C-alpha positions in Angstrom: 0.0 0.0 0.0 1.3 3.5 -0.9 2.5 5.7 2.0 4.5 8.9 2.5 5.6 11.3 5.2 3.9 14.7 4.7 5.3 18.0 6.1 2.3 20.1 6.9 2.0 23.8 8.1 -0.9 25.0 10.2 -2.3 28.4 11.1 -0.4 28.6 14.3 2.3 30.9 15.8 4.6 27.8 15.8 7.4 28.5 13.3 7.7 24.9 12.0 6.0 22.2 9.9 4.7 19.0 11.4 5.2 15.5 10.1 2.2 13.3 9.4 1.9 9.8 7.9 -0.2 9.3 4.8 -1.3 5.9 3.7 -3.5 5.2 0.7 -6.9 3.7 1.6 -6.7 1.6 -1.6 -4.4 1.3 -4.7 -6.6 3.8 -6.7 -6.1 6.7 -4.3 -3.9 9.4 -5.8 -0.6 10.4 -4.1 -0.7 13.7 -2.2 1.0 16.7 -3.8 2.7 19.7 -2.3 0.2 22.6 -2.1 -2.8 20.4 -1.3 -5.0 20.9 1.8 -5.4 18.1 4.3 -7.6 17.4 7.3 -5.9 16.1 10.4 -5.9 16.0 14.2 -3.7 18.5 16.0 -3.7 18.1 19.8 -7.3 17.8 20.7 -8.6 19.6 17.7 -9.4 18.8 14.1 -7.8 21.3 11.7 -7.0 21.9 8.1 -3.4 22.2 7.1 -1.3 22.5 3.9 1.3 20.1 2.5 4.6 21.9 2.0 6.9 18.9 1.7 6.8 15.1 1.0 9.5 12.6 2.0 10.0 8.9 2.7 11.3 9.2 6.2 10.8 11.4 9.3 12.9 12.3 12.4 9.9 11.6 14.5 9.6 8.0 15.8 7.1 6.0 13.8 4.9 5.2 16.8 4.5 9.0 17.5 3.4 9.9 14.0 -0.3 10.6 13.4 -2.0 9.9 10.1 -3.8 12.5 8.1 -7.5 12.0 8.0 -8.2 13.1 4.4 -6.5 14.8 1.5 -8.7 17.2 -0.5 -8.0 15.9 -3.9 -10.9 17.8 -5.5 -9.0 21.0 -5.2 -6.0 21.3 -7.5 -2.8 22.0 -5.5 -1.5 25.5 -5.0 1.5 26.1 -7.3 5.1 26.2 -6.3 5.2 29.8 -7.2 2.4 30.6 -4.8 4.1 28.8 -2.0 7.4 30.6 -2.8 5.5 33.9 -2.5 4.2 32.8 0.9 7.7 31.7 2.0 9.1 35.1 1.0 6.4 36.9 2.9 6.9 34.7 6.0 10.7 35.2 5.9 10.6 38.9 5.2 7.9 39.8 7.8 9.2 37.3 10.3 6.1 35.2 10.6 5.5 31.4 10.4 4.7 30.1 7.0 1.4 28.7 8.2 0.2 32.1 9.4 0.8 33.4 5.9 -0.4 30.6 3.6 -3.6 29.5 5.3 -5.2 32.8 6.4 -4.7 33.9 2.7 -7.3 31.3 1.7 -11.1 31.8 2.0 -12.5 30.6 5.3 -14.8 28.0 3.6 -11.7 26.3 2.1 -10.3 25.9 5.6 -13.6 24.5 7.0 -13.7 21.0 8.3 -16.5 20.1 6.0 -16.1 20.2 2.2 -19.7 20.9 1.4 -19.1 24.6 0.5 -16.0 23.6 -1.6 -17.9 20.9 -3.5 -20.8 23.3 -4.1 -18.5 26.1 -5.3 -16.6 23.8 -7.8 -20.0 22.5 -9.1 -21.2 26.1 -9.8 -18.1 27.0 -11.6 -18.3 23.9 -13.7 -21.9 24.6 -14.6 -21.1 28.3 -15.5 -18.4 27.3 -17.9 -15.5 29.6 -19.1 -16.2 32.5 -21.4 -13.5 32.7 -24.1 -14.2 35.9 -26.0 -11.7 38.5 -24.6 -12.6 41.1 -27.2 -13.2 44.5 -25.5 -16.1 46.7 -26.6 -16.6 50.5 -26.6 -12.9 51.2 -26.2 -12.4 54.8 -25.5 -10.3 56.9 -27.8 -7.0 57.4 -26.0 -4.9 60.6 -26.4 -1.3 60.1 -27.6 0.2 60.0 -24.1 -2.3 57.4 -22.9 -1.8 55.3 -26.0 1.9 55.4 -25.7 1.7 54.4 -22.0 -0.7 51.5 -22.8 1.5 50.2 -25.6 4.6 50.4 -23.4 2.9 48.4 -20.6 1.5 45.8 -22.9 4.7 45.4 -24.9 7.0 45.1 -21.8 8.7 41.8 -21.4 10.1 40.2 -18.3 10.1 42.0 -15.0 9.3 45.6 -15.8 8.3 47.8 -12.9 6.7 51.0 -14.2 5.3 54.1 -12.5 2.3 55.5 -14.3 2.5 59.1 -13.0 -0.6 61.0 -14.1 -2.5 64.0 -12.8 -5.9 63.3 -11.4 -8.4 62.8 -14.2 -5.6 61.9 -16.7 -7.2 58.6 -17.6 -4.9 56.1 -15.8 -7.8 53.6 -15.6 -8.2 53.7 -19.4 -4.5 53.0 -19.8 -4.8 49.9 -17.5 -7.8 48.6 -19.4 -6.2 49.2 -22.8 -3.0 47.4 -21.8 -5.1 44.6 -20.3 -7.0 44.3 -23.6 -3.8 43.9 -25.6 -2.4 41.3 -23.2 -5.7 39.3 -23.3 -5.7 39.6 -27.1 -2.2 38.0 -27.3 -3.5 35.2 -25.2 -6.6 34.7 -27.4 -4.3 34.5 -30.5 -2.6 31.5 -29.0 0.6 33.2 -28.2 0.4 32.1 -24.6 -1.6 30.3 -21.9 -4.9 32.1 -21.0 -3.6 35.2 -19.3 -4.6 36.6 -16.0 -4.4 40.2 -14.9 -4.5 41.4 -11.3 -5.7 44.9 -10.5 -5.4 46.1 -6.9 -7.3 49.1 -5.5 -6.8 50.5 -2.0 -10.5 50.7 -0.8 -13.5 48.4 -0.9 -15.8 51.2 -1.9 -13.7 51.8 -5.1 -14.3 48.2 -6.4 -18.0 48.5 -7.6 -17.3 51.4 -9.9 -14.2 49.9 -11.4 -15.7 46.4 -11.6 -18.6 47.9 -13.5 -16.3 49.5 -16.0 -14.3 46.3 -16.4 -17.4 44.1 -17.0 -18.8 46.5 -19.5 -15.5 46.7 -21.3 -14.9 42.9 -21.3 -18.4 41.2 -21.4 -16.9 37.9 -22.6 -14.3 37.6 -19.8 -14.8 36.1 -16.3 -14.0 38.8 -13.7 -13.4 37.8 -10.1 -13.4 40.3 -7.2 -11.6 39.6 -3.9 -12.1 41.8 -0.8 -13.2 41.5 2.8 -16.7 42.9 2.1 -17.8 39.7 0.2 -19.8 37.0 1.8 -17.7 33.9 2.5 -19.4 31.8 -0.1 -19.1 34.5 -2.8 -15.4 35.1 -1.9 -14.6 31.4 -2.2 -16.3 31.1 -5.6 -14.3 34.1 -6.9 -11.1 32.7 -5.4 -11.7 29.3 -7.0 -12.4 31.0 -10.4 -9.0 32.7 -10.1 -7.2 29.5 -8.8 -8.6 27.3 -11.6 -7.7 29.9 -14.3 -11.3 30.7 -15.3 -11.1 34.3 -14.1 -9.0 36.4 -16.5 -9.2 39.7 -14.6 -9.0 39.7 -10.8 -9.9 42.9 -9.0 -9.3 43.3 -5.3 -8.0 45.1 -2.3 -4.7 44.2 -0.6 -5.7 40.6 0.3 -5.9 39.8 -3.4 -2.1 40.0 -3.7 -2.0 36.5 -2.1 -4.6 35.0 -4.4 -3.6 31.9 -6.4 -3.2 33.0 -10.0 -1.6 30.3 -12.2 -1.5 32.4 -15.4 -0.7 35.8 -14.1 0.8 38.1 -16.8 0.3 41.7 -15.5 -0.2 43.4 -12.1 -1.7 46.8 -11.7 -1.6 48.7 -8.4 -3.9 51.7 -8.6 -3.2 54.6 -6.1 0.0 52.8 -5.1 0.8 55.5 -2.5 -2.2 54.7 -0.4 -1.5 53.5 3.2 -4.4 51.1 3.0 -2.1 48.7 1.1 -0.3 48.1 4.4 -2.0 45.5 6.6 -2.1 46.7 10.3 -3.0 43.4 12.1 -1.5 39.9 12.1 0.8 39.6 9.1 1.7 43.3 8.7 2.5 43.1 5.0 2.6 45.7 2.3 0.5 44.5 -0.7 2.4 46.9 -2.9 5.8 45.5 -2.0 4.6 41.9 -2.2 3.1 42.6 -5.6 6.5 43.9 -6.8 8.2 40.8 -5.5 5.6 38.6 -7.2 6.1 40.3 -10.5 9.9 39.9 -10.2 9.4 36.2 -9.2 7.2 35.5 -12.3 9.2 37.8 -14.7 6.1 39.9 -15.6 5.4 43.7 -15.8 3.9 45.6 -12.9 2.3 49.1 -13.1 2.1 51.4 -10.1 -0.3 54.2 -10.8 -0.7 57.4 -8.9 -1.0 61.2 -9.2 1.0 61.5 -5.9 3.4 58.5 -5.8 4.9 57.3 -2.5 8.4 58.6 -1.9 9.7 55.1 -2.0 8.4 54.6 -5.5 9.5 58.1 -6.6 13.0 57.3 -5.3 13.1 54.1 -7.4 12.2 56.1 -10.5 14.9 58.6 -9.8 17.5 55.9 -9.3 16.4 54.1 -12.5 15.0 51.0 -10.9 11.5 51.8 -12.1 10.5 53.2 -15.5 8.3 56.3 -15.4 5.4 57.0 -17.8 3.8 60.4 -17.5 0.2 61.7 -18.2 0.5 65.5 -17.7 -3.0 66.4 -19.1 -6.5 65.4 -18.2 -8.0 62.8 -20.5 -11.3 64.7 -21.3 -10.8 67.3 -23.9 -11.1 70.9 -22.5 -11.0 69.6 -18.9 -8.4 71.3 -17.0 -6.9 71.0 -13.5 -8.9 73.1 -11.0 -7.6 76.4 -9.7 -6.5 76.1 -6.1 -6.8 79.0 -3.7 -6.0 79.4 0.0 -8.4 81.2 2.4 -6.8 82.8 5.4 -9.1 81.9 8.3 -7.4 84.7 10.4 -8.8 87.3 8.0 -12.0 85.6 7.0 -13.4 84.2 10.2 -15.6 81.1 9.6 -19.2 80.8 10.6 -20.6 77.3 11.0 -17.1 76.2 9.9 -17.3 78.0 6.6 -15.6 81.2 5.6 -17.6 83.9 3.6 -15.6 83.2 0.5 -16.5 79.5 0.6 -20.2 80.2 1.3 -20.3 82.6 -1.7 -18.8 79.9 -3.9 -21.3 77.3 -2.7 -24.2 79.7 -3.5 -22.8 80.3 -7.0 -22.7 76.5 -7.7 -26.3 76.1 -6.4 -27.5 78.8 -8.7 -25.9 77.2 -11.7 -27.0 73.6 -10.9 -23.5 72.4 -10.2 -22.2 70.1 -7.5 -19.9 71.0 -4.6 -17.8 68.8 -2.3 -16.8 69.7 1.2 -14.0 67.6 2.5 -13.6 67.2 6.3 -11.7 64.2 7.4 -13.3 64.0 10.8 -16.5 62.0 11.3 -19.0 62.5 14.1 -20.6 65.7 15.3 -17.7 67.1 17.4 -14.4 65.6 18.5 -15.1 66.2 22.1 -17.7 67.8 24.5 -16.4 69.9 27.4 -17.6 71.8 30.6 -16.6 75.5 30.6 -17.1 75.6 34.4 -14.5 73.0 35.5 -12.6 72.0 32.4 -14.0 68.4 32.2 -13.7 66.9 28.7 -15.2 63.6 27.4 -12.1 61.4 27.7 -12.5 57.7 26.9 -12.2 55.7 30.1 -10.4 52.9 28.3 -8.1 54.8 25.9 -5.9 57.9 25.8 -8.3 59.6 23.5 -11.5 61.6 23.5 -15.1 60.3 23.2 -16.5 61.7 19.9 -20.0 63.2 20.0 -22.4 61.6 17.6 -25.4 63.8 18.0 -27.9 62.0 15.7 -27.4 58.8 17.6 -27.3 60.6 21.0 -24.1 58.8 21.9 -20.5 59.4 22.8 -18.3 57.0 20.9 -14.6 56.1 21.0 -13.2 55.6 17.5 -10.4 53.4 18.9 -12.0 50.9 21.2 -15.7 51.4 20.1 -16.9 52.2 23.6 -20.3 53.9 23.5 -21.9 56.0 26.2 -25.0 58.1 26.5 -24.4 61.9 26.3 -24.4 63.1 30.0 -27.1 65.5 30.9 -24.7 67.4 33.2 -21.0 67.5 33.9 -19.9 64.4 35.8 -17.5 66.5 37.8 -19.3 69.7 38.8 -22.9 69.1 37.7 -22.9 72.0 35.1 -25.7 71.3 32.6 -24.2 73.6 29.9 -21.9 71.1 28.1 -20.6 72.4 24.8 -19.3 70.5 21.7 -15.7 71.6 20.7 -14.6 71.3 17.1 -16.5 70.2 14.1 -17.1 66.8 12.4 -19.1 65.9 9.3 -22.4 65.6 11.2 -22.1 69.1 12.6 -21.1 70.4 9.2 -24.2 68.8 7.6 -26.4 70.3 10.3 -25.0 73.8 9.6 -25.3 73.5 5.8 -28.9 72.3 6.0 -29.7 75.4 8.0 -27.7 77.7 5.7 -29.0 76.3 2.4 -32.5 74.7 3.2 -33.2 74.4 -0.5 -30.0 72.4 -1.2 -29.9 68.6 -1.4 -27.1 67.8 1.0 -25.6 64.3 1.4 -23.0 63.1 3.9 -20.8 60.1 3.1 -18.6 58.7 5.8 -18.1 55.5 7.8 -21.2 56.3 9.9 -23.6 56.9 7.1 -22.5 53.9 5.0 -22.5 51.1 7.6 -25.1 49.0 5.8 -24.0 46.8 2.9 -24.5 48.5 -0.4 -25.2 51.9 1.2 -21.9 53.5 0.1 -22.5 52.5 -3.6 -26.1 53.8 -3.4 -24.9 57.1 -2.0 -22.2 57.5 -4.8 -24.8 56.6 -7.4 -27.1 59.4 -6.2 -24.2 61.8 -6.6 -23.4 60.5 -10.1 -27.1 60.8 -11.0 -27.2 64.5 -10.1 -29.5 64.0 -7.1 -27.0 65.8 -4.7 -26.1 69.5 -4.7 -23.6 69.5 -1.8 -21.6 66.4 -0.9 -19.9 66.2 2.5 -17.3 63.5 2.9 -14.2 62.1 4.6 -11.4 60.3 2.8 -14.0 57.9 1.4 -14.7 60.5 -1.3 -11.2 61.6 -1.9 -10.1 59.2 -4.6 -11.3 57.1 -7.5 -14.6 58.8 -8.1 -15.5 60.6 -11.3 -18.1 63.2 -10.5 -18.9 64.8 -13.8 -20.8 67.9 -12.6 -18.6 68.7 -9.6 -16.9 72.1 -10.0 -16.1 73.1 -6.4 -14.1 71.4 -3.6 -13.9 73.0 -0.2 -11.2 71.6 2.1 -11.8 72.2 5.8 -9.3 71.8 8.7 -6.3 70.3 7.0 -3.8 72.1 9.3 -3.6 69.5 12.0 -1.4 67.3 9.9 1.2 70.1 9.4 2.4 69.6 13.0 2.2 65.8 13.4 5.0 63.9 15.1 4.8 61.4 12.2 7.5 62.2 9.6 5.2 60.9 6.8 2.4 63.3 7.7 3.2 66.0 5.2 3.6 63.4 2.4 0.1 62.0 3.3 -1.5 65.4 3.6 -0.2 66.5 0.2 -1.4 63.3 -1.4 -4.8 63.7 0.3 -5.2 67.3 -0.8 -4.2 66.5 -4.4 -6.6 63.6 -4.6 -9.6 65.4 -3.2 -8.8 68.5 -5.3 -8.8 66.1 -8.3 -12.5 65.4 -7.9 -13.3 68.9 -9.4 -13.4 69.8 -13.0 -13.1 66.3 -14.5 -15.5 67.1 -17.3 -15.2 69.9 -19.8 -16.5 73.2 -18.6 -20.0 73.9 -19.8 -20.8 77.1 -21.6 -21.7 79.7 -19.0 -20.7 77.2 -16.2 -18.2 77.8 -13.4 -14.5 77.1 -13.7 -13.5 74.3 -11.4 -12.1 75.6 -8.2 -10.6 74.2 -4.9 -10.7 76.4 -1.8 -8.5 75.4 1.2 -9.4 77.0 4.5 -6.2 77.3 6.6 -4.6 79.4 9.4 -1.2 78.9 7.8 -1.6 80.0 4.2 2.1 80.6 3.7 3.1 77.0 4.4 5.2 75.7 1.5 3.0 72.5 1.3 0.0 74.6 0.2 2.1 76.4 -2.3 3.0 73.1 -3.9 -0.7 72.1 -4.0 -1.6 75.3 -5.7 1.0 74.8 -8.3 0.1 71.1 -8.7 3.8 70.5 -8.4 4.3 67.1 -7.0 7.8 66.8 -8.6 9.4 69.6 -6.7 7.5 68.7 -3.5 8.7 65.1 -3.6 12.2 66.0 -4.4 12.4 68.4 -1.5 11.0 65.8 0.9 13.5 63.2 -0.3 16.3 65.7 0.4 15.0 66.1 3.9 14.7 62.3 4.4 18.3 61.8 3.2 19.6 64.4 5.6 17.6 63.0 8.5 18.5 59.3 7.6 14.8 58.3 7.2 13.2 55.9 4.7 13.8 55.3 1.9 17.4 55.9 2.8 17.3 53.6 5.9 15.3 50.5 6.7 13.2 50.1 9.9 11.4 47.6 12.0 9.2 48.2 15.0 8.8 46.0 18.0 5.5 46.7 19.8 4.5 45.4 23.2 1.2 45.7 25.1 0.2 44.8 28.6 -2.2 45.7 31.3 0.5 47.9 32.8 2.9 50.1 30.8 5.8 49.1 33.0 5.4 45.4 31.9 5.5 46.4 28.2 8.6 48.7 28.7 10.4 46.0 30.7 10.0 43.5 27.9 11.3 45.9 25.4 14.3 46.7 27.5 15.0 43.0 27.7 14.6 42.7 24.0 17.1 45.5 23.4 19.8 43.8 25.3 19.2 40.1 24.5 21.5 40.1 21.4 24.5 41.9 20.0 23.5 44.4 17.4 26.5 45.6 15.5 25.5 47.8 12.6 22.0 48.2 14.0 20.6 51.3 15.7 18.4 50.4 18.6 16.4 53.3 20.0 15.1 53.5 23.5 11.7 51.9 24.3 9.0 54.5 24.6 5.2 54.6 25.1 3.2 54.8 21.8 1.6 58.1 21.0 -1.8 56.4 21.6 -0.6 54.8 24.8 -3.7 53.1 26.0 -6.4 51.4 23.9 -9.2 49.2 25.3 -7.5 49.2 28.8 -4.2 47.9 27.3 -1.0 49.9 27.5 1.3 50.0 24.5 5.0 50.7 24.0 7.4 50.4 21.1 11.1 49.9 20.2 12.4 51.2 16.9 15.2 49.4 15.1 17.1 50.9 12.1 19.8 49.7 9.7 21.3 51.2 6.5 21.1 47.8 4.8 17.9 45.8 4.1 19.8 42.4 4.0 21.6 43.4 7.2 18.3 44.2 9.0 16.8 41.0 7.8 19.7 38.9 9.1 19.5 40.6 12.4 15.8 40.2 12.7 16.0 36.5 12.0 18.5 36.0 14.9 16.7 38.4 17.1 13.3 36.8 16.7 14.7 33.5 17.9 15.9 35.2 21.1 12.7 37.1 21.6 10.7 33.9 21.7 12.8 32.7 24.6 11.9 35.7 26.8 9.2 35.0 29.4 6.9 37.9 29.7 3.3 38.8 30.4 3.4 41.3 27.5 1.9 40.5 24.1 4.4 41.6 21.4 4.6 41.8 17.7 7.2 42.8 15.1 6.5 45.0 12.1 8.9 45.3 9.2 8.8 48.6 7.2 6.4 50.3 9.6 4.2 53.1 8.3 3.0 54.5 11.6 5.7 55.3 14.2 
């Protein structure tokens, strides 16, 4: 009877594989293969694992070896290339292979029963595979767009390319045109059926782009992968990609770990967006993993943005990445909006709006045009306070304030989700005159409805779009012209093409100018440029308003605003890189961050101090342990230890040895390591 020893990884924090015996139930049973899922007993639990090695012998005594219960032969094994990607991610981000490979699969695939898997495979078989990849209604590209699309589609081997285009320059059309050419080559028999992966930073951007892709390629199977899908739907889409039926795969950061056996092109839209960095568990950068995957497979990858990350910009300057530019908007006669600063010290705001911005809103209402007010602070007010004794609505579990949500009559912490009723009087002195301080989107909406009772005002933020499908319905109403004034947070800042929007007002951007985070100015500039780009995307109508962006600020002379007014990312990025080089900050140095959390801050700091002295660190800069800026969250205190090295291989070699030592330290603190941290 056939038998083998299988090396299997599990979704556990244990950094090793486990040997199990496999023996065929009869001569007809197929041999297991690397990359297949198996069901087995681990301790007292039944779990699903993955085969990562097969051998004839084991170092474990035969009498101690357990047997696998079942091999899931109905699912084709995951490829060696996919496993290599998971191994790289595990090694680079210092995580066990099982914690990378298995959580990257849909939950239904990892279930103990195979009912959902069998049902999903049957549905895909019944659906069949569309073969016609001919696009329809292809938009006429301008010369710069056509040149970029041809360069991307014609690239051979690993070819990282930055598609640097101003907002509204038609980067999406370039992606689709390049995709059409690659799919056409495949249809002509020049290659296996090609697959194209398109990553977007936010879930709410996928419906609009998915609709464009399906309309453009009606004969192509399109799969979407993001956390907003129901588990059954996510599994079916994942299977379509794994089996090669889906030719275009659209998803958020988790899609970078999808099984794509015929991948020929990767596109990362808005590559600068911090949403591509996972902030829990495996803290990976989907952008960086996508670049490594393209290098592994020897295929082109496109990173698109109007405001590229400084890391990507640095790569273009050093010649590692090719740069393609789109300097003009794609729609004929559509021009970039004029950006103006409003000095709030001279023009005092009422209800959060200066007289200049109110006048501009009135003008758009009279002409039937749409306006957008951008305020990246949801809720009614950031805090309520007592003038009599100075009490403020602090969260009892976090070092943060409880945000006033007036429509819900609640105080809510945006960090630990604690909710309380609004107190009728001051808990300290009994004063009943509690006042909201500051302004959020809810308060801005209330003021606008009172100021413009005839206007159709819509607020889009995380509070107003909690129900499934509500965000898309809200955006559809804007596109259909059912909204006069749109109020939004960063949800509305990118990826949306509002044809009749001619005015953008930006409120309260100044706080980011004085942040302790060295990336704050880079992020603020990108945010302002992205939200400004929502205006004037269509050609100006006869008698209509010129597109305009008004920034309310108390610091109008700040050089960041001057760069936004000039739409001059090139000079701004170059100056920031010079500052980073002088300060020895990324991308000129490589970092890792060790975080620790415990019920008491002293416990976390003590662990970090032990960690700093448990190993020699020649060539490594080890900073002192400090409390995190948000020290307490949900009754847990947090601290951090920053490690820096001028060499990426040097940092990786140190981290590998260091992690082995950290696992030996006995502590009550819970700790985690993040490589290439984005929030320090």
